[in-house]
C-alpha positions in Angstrom: 15.1 -93.8 0.4 18.7 -94.3 1.6 17.8 -92.8 4.9 15.0 -95.3 5.3 17.2 -98.2 4.3 19.7 -97.2 6.9 17.2 -97.7 9.7 17.1 -101.2 11.0 13.4 -102.0 10.9 13.8 -105.6 12.0 15.9 -105.0 15.0 13.6 -102.5 16.7 13.4 -102.8 20.5 11.6 -100.1 22.4 13.6 -98.6 25.2 11.6 -97.4 28.1 14.4 -95.1 29.4 14.1 -92.9 26.3 10.7 -91.6 27.4 12.2 -89.6 30.2 14.6 -86.6 29.9 18.2 -87.1 30.9 20.7 -84.6 32.1 22.6 -85.0 28.9 19.6 -84.2 26.8 18.9 -81.1 28.8 22.5 -79.8 28.3 22.2 -80.2 24.6 18.7 -78.6 24.4 18.8 -75.3 22.6 15.6 -74.1 24.4 17.2 -74.8 27.7 20.4 -72.9 26.7 18.3 -69.9 25.8 16.5 -70.0 29.1 19.7 -70.4 31.0 21.4 -67.8 28.9 24.6 -69.8 28.5 24.8 -70.4 24.7 27.6 -69.0 22.6 28.2 -68.0 19.0 29.4 -71.0 17.1 31.2 -68.8 14.6 33.5 -67.4 17.3 34.5 -70.7 18.9 33.5 -74.3 18.8 34.6 -75.2 22.3 32.3 -74.7 25.3 35.1 -74.6 27.8 36.0 -70.9 26.9 34.4 -68.0 28.7 31.0 -67.2 27.1 29.6 -63.7 26.8 26.4 -63.3 28.8 23.7 -61.1 27.3 21.9 -58.9 29.7 18.4 -58.8 28.3 17.1 -56.6 31.1 19.6 -53.9 30.2 18.7 -54.1 26.5 15.0 -53.8 27.0 15.4 -51.0 29.6 16.7 -48.5 27.0 13.5 -46.8 26.1 14.6 -44.7 23.1 11.0 -44.3 21.9 7.9 -43.2 23.6 5.0 -45.6 23.3 2.5 -42.9 23.7 3.4 -41.1 20.5 3.4 -44.0 18.1 6.7 -45.4 19.5 8.6 -42.2 18.6 9.6 -39.3 20.9 8.1 -36.1 19.6 9.6 -32.9 21.2 7.0 -30.5 22.4 4.1 -32.8 21.7 0.7 -31.3 22.5 -2.9 -32.1 21.8 -4.5 -31.1 18.5 -6.0 -27.6 18.3 -9.7 -27.3 17.7 -9.5 -26.9 13.9 -12.6 -24.9 12.7 -12.8 -26.8 9.4 -11.2 -29.4 7.1 -8.4 -28.6 4.8 -8.9 -28.0 1.1 -6.0 -30.5 0.5 -6.7 -34.2 0.8 -4.7 -36.4 3.1 -2.7 -38.0 0.3 -1.9 -34.6 -1.2 -0.6 -33.3 2.1 1.6 -36.4 2.5 3.1 -35.8 -1.0 3.8 -32.2 -0.2 5.3 -33.2 3.2 7.8 -35.4 1.3 9.1 -32.3 -0.4 9.2 -30.2 2.8 10.8 -33.0 4.9 13.6 -33.4 2.3 14.7 -29.8 3.0 14.3 -30.2 6.8 16.2 -33.3 7.6 17.0 -32.1 11.2 13.3 -32.2 12.2 12.4 -35.5 13.9 14.8 -37.8 12.0 13.4 -40.9 13.8 10.3 -40.7 11.6 11.4 -41.4 8.1 9.6 -40.2 4.9 10.3 -41.6 1.5 12.3 -39.4 -0.9 10.1 -37.1 -3.1 9.8 -38.0 -6.7 9.3 -35.9 -9.7 5.6 -36.4 -9.4 5.7 -35.0 -5.8 7.7 -31.9 -6.9 5.3 -31.3 -9.8 2.3 -31.6 -7.4 4.0 -29.2 -5.0 4.3 -26.6 -7.6 0.7 -27.2 -8.8 -0.9 -27.0 -5.3 1.4 -24.2 -4.1 -1.1 -21.3 -4.8 -3.9 -23.3 -3.0 -1.6 -24.0 -0.1 -0.5 -20.3 0.3 -4.1 -19.2 0.2 -4.9 -21.6 3.0 -1.9 -20.4 5.0 -3.3 -16.9 5.1 -6.6 -18.1 6.4 -4.9 -20.3 9.0 -2.6 -17.5 10.3 -5.7 -15.2 10.6 -7.4 -17.9 12.7 -4.3 -18.4 14.8 -4.1 -14.7 15.7 -7.5 -14.9 17.2 -6.5 -18.1 19.0 -3.5 -16.2 20.5 -5.6 -13.6 22.1 -8.1 -16.1 23.6 -5.9 -19.0 24.8 -2.1 -18.7 24.1 -1.7 -15.2 25.5 -2.1 -16.7 29.0 1.0 -18.9 28.6 3.2 -15.9 27.8 2.1 -14.2 31.0 3.5 -16.9 33.2 7.3 -17.0 33.0 8.9 -19.6 35.4 11.0 -18.6 38.4 14.4 -19.5 36.9 13.7 -17.2 33.9 12.9 -14.3 36.2 16.0 -15.1 38.3 18.3 -15.0 35.3 16.8 -11.8 33.9 17.0 -10.0 37.3 20.6 -11.0 37.7 21.7 -9.4 34.4 19.4 -6.5 35.1 21.3 -5.8 38.4 24.6 -6.3 36.6 23.8 -3.6 34.1 22.5 -1.3 36.8 25.7 -1.6 38.8 27.7 -0.7 35.7 25.7 2.5 35.2 26.2 3.9 38.7 29.0 6.2 37.5 26.8 7.8 34.8 24.8 11.0 35.3 21.2 10.4 36.5 19.3 13.2 34.7 19.2 13.7 30.9 17.4 16.0 28.5 16.5 15.5 24.9 19.2 16.7 22.5 18.3 15.5 19.0 16.4 12.9 17.0 18.7 10.5 15.1 17.5 8.7 12.0 18.6 5.0 11.9 17.8 4.1 8.3 18.6 5.8 5.0 17.0 5.5 1.6 20.0 4.4 -0.5 21.0 0.9 0.6 22.7 0.1 -2.7 25.1 3.0 -2.3 26.7 1.9 1.0 29.0 -0.9 1.8 30.9 -2.4 4.8 34.4 -3.5 4.1 36.7 -5.5 6.4 40.1 -3.7 7.0 42.2 -5.7 9.5 42.0 -8.1 12.4 43.4 -6.3 15.5 42.9 -8.9 18.2 41.8 -12.4 17.3 40.4 -15.2 19.6 41.5 -18.8 19.5 38.5 -21.1 19.2 40.0 -23.5 21.8 39.4 -20.8 24.5 35.7 -21.2 24.0 33.7 -24.1 25.6 32.4 -26.8 23.3 28.6 -27.5 23.3 26.9 -30.8 23.0 24.9 -30.8 19.7 23.1 -34.0 18.9 19.8 -35.2 17.7 16.9 -34.8 20.1 15.9 -38.3 21.2 14.7 -37.4 24.7 13.3 -34.4 26.5 15.8 -31.5 27.0 14.7 -28.8 29.4 16.8 -25.6 29.7 14.6 -23.9 32.4 16.4 -25.2 35.5 18.4 -23.8 38.4 21.8 -22.5 37.3 24.5 -20.1 38.4 24.0 -16.4 37.7 26.4 -13.5 37.9 26.4 -11.0 40.7 27.6 -7.4 40.8 31.2 -7.2 41.9 32.6 -4.4 44.1 36.1 -4.8 42.8 35.2 -5.1 39.1 32.3 -2.8 38.5 32.4 -3.5 34.7 33.6 -7.0 33.8 35.7 -6.0 30.8 39.2 -6.8 29.6 40.7 -3.8 27.8 42.6 -4.6 24.5 45.9 -3.4 26.1 45.5 -5.6 29.2 45.1 -9.3 30.1 43.2 -9.1 33.4 39.7 -7.9 34.2 39.7 -4.1 34.6 38.8 -2.5 38.0 37.9 0.8 36.3 34.3 2.1 36.1 32.5 2.1 32.8 33.2 5.8 32.1 37.0 5.2 32.4 36.8 2.0 30.3 35.1 4.0 27.5 37.9 6.6 27.6 40.5 3.8 27.3 38.6 2.3 24.4 38.5 5.8 22.7 42.3 6.1 23.1 42.8 2.6 21.6 40.5 3.4 18.6 42.4 6.6 17.8 45.7 4.8 18.0 44.4 2.3 15.4 43.2 5.1 13.1 39.4 4.8 13.8 36.9 7.5 14.8 34.4 5.1 16.2 34.4 2.0 18.4 31.3 0.0 19.2 30.2 -3.3 20.8 28.3 -5.9 18.9 25.4 -5.4 21.2 25.1 -1.7 20.2 25.2 -2.4 16.5 22.5 -5.1 16.8 20.3 -2.6 18.7 20.6 -0.2 15.8 19.2 -2.9 13.5 16.3 -4.1 15.6 14.0 -1.2 15.5 10.9 -3.3 16.3 12.0 -3.6 20.0 12.7 -0.9 22.6 16.3 -0.5 23.7 18.9 1.9 25.4 22.6 2.2 24.6 25.3 4.4 26.0 27.1 6.9 23.7 30.4 8.3 25.0 32.3 11.0 23.1 35.8 11.1 24.5 38.7 13.3 23.6 41.9 11.3 22.8 45.4 12.3 21.8 47.1 10.7 18.8 50.9 10.0 18.3 51.4 13.5 16.9 49.9 15.1 20.0 46.7 16.3 18.3 43.3 15.9 20.1 40.4 14.2 18.4 36.9 13.2 19.4 36.1 9.4 19.3 32.6 8.1 19.6 32.2 5.0 21.8 29.0 2.9 21.5 28.4 0.8 24.6 26.3 -2.3 25.3 22.5 -2.4 25.7 20.7 -1.8 29.0 17.2 -1.1 30.2 16.0 1.5 32.7 13.0 -0.5 33.9 12.0 -4.2 33.6 11.0 -5.1 30.1 8.0 -6.9 28.7 7.5 -10.5 29.6 8.4 -11.7 26.1 11.7 -9.8 26.2 12.5 -11.1 29.6 12.0 -14.7 28.5 14.0 -14.2 25.4 17.0 -12.7 27.2 17.0 -15.3 29.9 16.8 -18.1 27.4 20.2 -16.9 26.0 21.9 -17.7 29.3 19.9 -20.8 30.0 20.5 -22.3 26.6 24.2 -21.9 26.9 24.2 -23.3 30.4 22.2 -26.4 29.2 24.4 -27.2 26.1 27.8 -26.7 27.7 28.9 -29.7 29.8 30.5 -29.4 33.2 33.8 -30.9 31.9 34.2 -27.9 29.5 33.6 -25.4 32.3 36.2 -27.0 34.6 38.7 -27.0 31.8 38.2 -23.3 31.1 38.4 -22.4 34.8 41.8 -24.3 35.1 43.1 -22.5 32.0 42.0 -19.1 33.3 43.7 -19.7 36.6 47.0 -20.7 35.0 46.9 -17.8 32.6 46.3 -15.4 35.5 49.2 -16.8 37.5 51.5 -16.4 34.4 50.4 -12.8 33.8 50.9 -11.9 37.5 54.4 -13.4 37.5 55.3 -11.5 34.4 53.9 -8.2 35.8 55.8 -8.7 39.1 59.0 -9.4 37.1 58.6 -6.3 35.1 58.1 -4.2 38.2 61.2 -5.6 39.9 63.3 -5.0 36.9 62.1 -1.5 36.5 62.7 -0.4 40.1 66.1 -0.1 41.7 65.2 -1.0 45.3 63.6 -4.4 46.0 60.2 -4.9 47.6 61.8 -6.1 50.8 63.7 -2.8 51.2 60.6 -0.8 50.5 58.7 -2.6 53.3 61.5 -1.9 55.8 61.7 1.9 55.0 60.5 4.1 57.8 60.7 7.7 59.1 62.4 8.1 62.4 60.8 11.0 64.2 62.9 10.6 67.4 59.9 10.9 69.8 60.3 7.5 71.5 64.1 7.8 72.1 66.0 10.7 73.6 68.7 12.3 71.5 72.1 10.5 71.9 70.6 7.5 73.9 71.6 4.2 72.4 68.9 1.7 71.3 69.2 -1.7 72.9 68.6 -5.0 71.1 65.4 -5.7 73.0 63.9 -2.4 71.9 64.9 -3.1 68.3 63.2 -6.5 68.4 60.0 -5.1 70.0 59.8 -2.3 67.4 60.3 -4.8 64.5 57.5 -7.0 65.9 55.1 -4.0 66.3 55.9 -2.7 62.8 55.3 -6.2 61.2 52.0 -6.6 63.1 50.9 -3.2 62.0 51.8 -4.0 58.4 49.8 -7.2 58.5 46.8 -5.5 60.0 46.9 -2.8 57.3 47.1 -5.4 54.5 44.2 -7.4 55.8 42.1 -4.3 56.4 42.8 -3.2 52.8 41.7 -6.6 51.5 38.5 -6.5 53.5 37.5 -3.0 52.5 34.0 -3.0 51.0 34.6 -1.4 47.6 37.6 -3.7 47.0 36.0 -7.1 47.8 35.6 -9.4 44.8 32.4 -11.3 44.7 33.1 -13.1 41.4 36.3 -14.9 42.7 36.5 -18.6 42.0 33.3 -18.6 39.9 32.7 -19.2 36.2 32.0 -15.5 35.9 35.4 -14.4 37.2 36.7 -13.9 33.7 34.4 -12.7 30.9 34.3 -14.5 27.6 37.2 -13.7 25.2 36.7 -10.6 23.0 38.0 -9.9 19.5 38.6 -6.5 17.9 38.2 -6.0 14.2 38.5 -2.8 12.1 35.8 -2.1 9.5 35.2 0.7 7.0 31.6 1.9 6.2 31.6 4.0 3.1 29.3 5.5 0.5 30.2 4.4 -3.0 28.8 7.6 -4.6 30.1 10.4 -2.4 33.2 8.6 -1.1 32.3 9.5 2.5 33.7 6.8 4.9 33.8 6.0 8.6 36.4 3.7 10.2 35.0 1.8 13.1 36.4 -0.9 15.4 33.8 -3.5 16.5 34.5 -5.8 19.5 32.3 -8.8 20.2 32.3 -11.7 22.7 32.9 -15.3 21.6 31.1 -17.8 23.8 30.7 -21.3 22.5 32.0 -23.5 19.7 31.2 -26.9 18.1 34.3 -28.8 17.0 36.7 -26.1 15.6 34.0 -23.7 14.4 32.3 -20.9 16.5 28.6 -21.1 17.2 26.1 -18.3 17.6 23.2 -19.3 19.7 19.8 -17.9 18.9 16.8 -19.1 21.1 13.3 -18.6 19.7 10.5 -18.9 22.3 7.5 -20.7 21.0 4.0 -20.4 22.5 1.8 -21.8 19.7 3.6 -25.1 18.9 0.4 -26.9 17.9 -0.4 -24.2 15.4 3.0 -23.3 13.9 6.5 -21.8 14.4 7.3 -18.1 15.1 8.6 -16.2 12.2 11.7 -13.9 12.7 11.2 -10.3 11.7 13.3 -8.6 9.0 15.1 -6.6 11.7 16.0 -9.8 13.7 17.3 -11.5 10.6 19.6 -8.5 9.9 20.9 -8.6 13.5 21.7 -12.3 13.2 23.4 -11.7 9.8 25.5 -9.1 11.5 26.7 -11.5 14.2 27.6 -14.0 11.6 29.4 -11.4 9.4 31.5 -10.2 12.3 32.9 -13.7 12.9 35.1 -15.8 10.7 33.8 -19.3 9.9 30.9 -19.1 12.3 27.6 -21.0 12.2 24.2 -20.2 13.6 22.4 -22.7 15.9 18.7 -21.7 15.7 17.0 -23.4 18.7 13.2 -23.3 19.0 12.1 -23.7 22.7 8.7 -24.2 24.1 8.2 -20.9 26.1 5.8 -22.4 28.6 7.9 -25.5 29.6 11.4 -24.6 28.4 11.7 -27.8 26.3 14.0 -27.8 23.2 11.9 -28.6 20.1 14.3 -28.2 17.2 18.0 -27.4 16.7 19.0 -26.2 13.2 22.6 -25.4 12.3 23.2 -23.0 9.5 26.4 -21.5 8.1 26.6 -17.8 7.1 26.2 -18.7 3.4 23.2 -20.9 4.1 21.6 -18.1 6.2 22.1 -15.5 3.4 20.7 -17.9 0.8 17.6 -18.5 2.9 16.9 -14.9 3.9 18.7 -12.9 1.3 21.8 -10.7 1.4 21.4 -8.3 4.4 24.9 -6.6 4.2 23.7 -3.6 2.1 20.9 -2.9 4.7 23.4 -3.3 7.6 25.9 -0.9 5.9 23.1 1.6 5.2 22.0 1.7 8.9 25.5 2.0 10.2 26.5 4.8 7.7 23.3 6.8 8.5 23.8 6.5 12.2 27.5 7.3 12.3 26.9 10.4 10.1 24.5 11.7 12.7 26.8 11.0 15.7 29.8 12.8 14.3 30.4 16.3 15.6 29.0 15.7 19.1 30.8 17.5 22.0 32.7 15.4 24.5 30.4 13.9 27.2 28.1 10.9 28.0 24.9 10.5 26.0 22.1 7.9 25.9 20.5 6.7 22.7 17.0 5.5 23.3 14.5 3.9 20.8 10.9 2.8 21.0 8.9 1.0 18.3 6.6 4.1 18.3 9.6 6.2 17.0 9.6 4.3 13.7 13.1 4.5 12.1 14.3 7.2 14.5 16.0 7.2 17.9 16.2 9.9 20.6 19.6 11.2 21.8 19.7 12.5 25.4 22.5 14.5 27.0 23.0 15.4 30.7 21.0 18.4 31.7 18.1 19.7 33.8 14.7 18.2 34.0 12.0 19.3 31.6 9.1 17.8 29.8 11.3 15.6 27.6 13.8 14.5 30.4 15.1 11.0 31.0 15.8 9.9 34.5 18.5 7.2 34.8 17.3 5.9 38.1 17.3 2.1 37.8 15.4 0.5 40.6 16.5 -3.2 40.7 14.0 -4.0 43.4 11.0 -2.6 41.6 8.4 -5.3 40.8 7.3 -6.1 37.3 4.2 -4.2 36.1 1.0 -5.9 37.4 -0.9 -5.5 34.2 1.2 -7.2 31.5 -1.6 -8.0 29.1 -0.8 -4.9 27.0 2.7 -6.2 26.4 1.6 -9.4 24.7 -1.6 -8.3 22.9 0.2 -8.3 19.6 0.3 -12.0 18.5 3.6 -13.4 17.0 3.7 -13.9 13.3 3.6 -17.6 12.3 5.6 -19.1 9.4 5.6 -22.3 7.5 8.7 -23.8 9.1 8.3 -27.6 9.8 8.0 -28.7 13.4 8.1 -32.3 14.8 4.4 -32.1 15.5 3.6 -31.5 11.8 5.8 -34.4 10.7 4.3 -36.8 13.3 0.7 -35.9 12.4 1.3 -35.8 8.6 -0.2 -32.3 8.5 1.4 -29.4 6.5 2.6 -26.4 8.6 0.1 -23.6 8.8 -2.7 -25.7 7.2 -5.9 -27.1 8.5 -6.3 -30.8 9.2 -7.4 -33.1 6.4 -8.6 -35.7 9.0 -12.2 -35.6 10.2 -11.4 -37.2 13.5 -9.3 -34.2 14.5 -12.2 -31.8 14.2 -14.0 -30.9 17.5 -16.9 -33.3 18.0 -20.3 -31.9 17.7 -22.1 -32.0 21.1 -24.9 -34.6 21.2 -28.4 -33.3 21.3 -30.2 -34.0 24.5 -32.9 -36.7 24.1 -36.4 -35.3 23.9 -38.3 -35.5 27.1 -41.9 -36.8 27.3 -43.9 -33.8 28.1 -46.6 -34.2 30.7 -50.1 -33.6 29.5 -51.7 -30.4 30.6 -53.9 -30.5 33.6 -57.7 -30.9 33.2 -59.6 -27.7 33.1 -61.7 -27.3 36.2 -65.1 -25.8 35.4 -66.9 -23.8 38.1 -69.9 -25.5 39.8 -72.4 -23.2 38.1 -71.1 -24.1 34.6 -71.1 -27.8 35.4 -74.7 -27.7 36.4 -75.7 -25.8 33.3 -73.9 -28.2 31.0 -75.6 -31.1 32.8 -79.0 -29.6 32.1 -78.1 -29.1 28.4 -77.0 -32.7 28.1 -80.2 -33.9 29.8 
């Protein structure tokens, strides 16, 4: 009422000017301020004379973090629904409740799509329906195997050109390293790779001989997947180098060695004996001994070394993996993904930083080596260059040499020295093709001493293991493990027991290392999921694999001791079971092995036999499952995702049969009868 009383009802005079908008009213209009984008926050300042922050709405709305096609959320590796043969035995609400429990344990999968936290009722229902879900999983996996042979097998037979380029580059690199090895081998023995008493063997860490600083490794970019990340793209690949036939830095040196592979193995044998070990092996060789479900070849060198007391002993050197011919398409894709994944996750700034550090360290090492040489020798380098032998052919005996002749001789000698030095640099075998590239210096390598022993018999083997350290995240080292996927709409590929043991060995050989398990679409090269697991989390998920690793190493090292000095090859094929074939140089026979690596040989034309065995699926959660609210390795509970029944064609009106034409004789007879 007070507001009404304040208004002067008696003194009301209509003003015609108020019916039109004035400039003052437009300036005070909030709608006009929004359209002109010149309003300000009143909490910051009350004066309009100050500079006001202009909001660029075009920039805000241009950030498309979500994909409108997939329910406003980007789903990595999104594909169409498979043609489910039937409905699931679990209802939609039951699958949603079970998904709550699974998503709580897989928070890294599609974090943009939130699920409510599981309750006690959800956990109870999960335990109640678990037998029914496992039974459906078996039926689903059997159906997916048939689907692999009919449809998905074709995707595996089509690797992209960058994948083939990367694999061929490393294939040529391994072939150039093995040029110094004998070419013909004969079968020497059959080596068992697994024993029967896993609980009796153990692997104990002894000492850290050479450690690697984590700052010497490039740091990867590890973030949530909010947009498409493709690893299959053009990237730099290594080439065989004439100056460095084997890119390896010996533990007693700081620069890349120019020795061939056979000489490097002898130096490693001498180093192992000086450290009190009878074996020295690379990480690649030990992982091959554990993965008996894949074919592989490794070099075995038995070299004679001399200890500090002057006594000779044989040391076994296990080299890195190689292949004589191009492998199956699945193995080629897997090995190429290792290099492509590292190239995609390491930014360019990290590579440039490492190249500058490598250049500065090389200059310091060269300066130190030159100072040591100058201190150790009495004459200087300038005096050595000026030393010459006077034969007396040009000048007669007793004839004095003029200053002009001296100057001419000095010029000729300097010119000859310059020509000789340039010719030496341009000689073919000494030209370095990896200079000023990211492959000039190999990744840093650590050396650790281990002891593999039998707790019952007391038999032990001291072995030095050296491994490369490639990438890190923060201050901790990362082990990259790509997993190619070809059946994303059905489920994730399961890692075999032998692959799990090889990954556990890589984590066990490194201190404070984590595993980055990356699932990649094999047909497109798109990253689907990235899961980071520590060594303890990996062992909790897959069980303790150290007794199995110790058993394999103890059994193999027992068989390799007592070999005569020489170069051997250890070869394994899945058809050999838990055994490997040891070949020694010799004459050709029925069981001979020819080490003739043809880098230009094409891949086998018929590759269908290599991929006939379908991959084993597991119940790991994928973004597709979380987006569609369907349990992994389960049939769909929604009827609209079943294949539509083809409509029956409408029944056509059949034309009546033609009238029967009677002969003329029968027509006349019928007419008489009717009459």
